[in-house]
N, C-alpha and C positions, 0 to 999 in steps of 0.2 A: 462495409467493413467498419463503419463508424460505430456500430452497435457494440463492438468489442471492448471499447475503451471504459464504459461503465463497469464491464465485467472485470477488467484489469484493476480498476480502482477498488472495486469491492473485494477482489482477491488480496490486494495489499492492505486494505483496512482490516480485514478478518485476520490475516496473519500477524500484523503489527499489534493488534488489540486483543489477541487471544488471552482468555483467562489464565492467570498465573505466568504470563509472559514476563521475562526479566528485561524488557525493553523500556528504559526509563526516558531517554532523551528524545528530542525531535530529530536529532541527527541520526541516531540509531534507527528510528522508525522510518526515516526518509531513505536511508541506505537499504534497508530490508525491502521497503516498498519498491525502490527502483530496481533491485535485483529480481524481485518477484514479477514486477511489471514487465521487465525485459524478457523473462522466461515465459510468461503468459503470452505476450505478443508473438514470440518466436514459435510457440507451440501451435498457434493458429495461423502461422505464416504471415504475420502482420509486421509492422515496422518495429523493430526493437527499441530504437531510440525514442520513439513516441511512447512506447509502452513504459519505458524507464522513466520518462519525464511524468507521465500520469501517475505511475505508481509511487514515485518519489514525493510528488506533491500530496498525494492522498496520505502517505505515511507521515509527512511533516504535519499536515493540518488536521489529522483525524482527532487529536485531543482538543483542538480549538473548536471543532464542530461538535463535540460532546460524545464522539464514539468511543474514544479511548480514555475516558475519565476513570481514575482509579477508585474502586470502591473503598470506602472508608470503614474500617471495622471498629 
């Protein structure tokens, strides 16, 4: 079941960093990541709390890792 947590983190990153997304702050990305992580974990009969933690952390730190950097026009 441990293989599912990278999938949850990827889901949170993709949704929080979608092109044209109106999500600007770390808090917004963290909340959305936590919600999607919880939902993804429950969808595969996993632990929803762990999914929320992993998804929330992925959402908060995705811009620091360079995944969510805004393109400059």
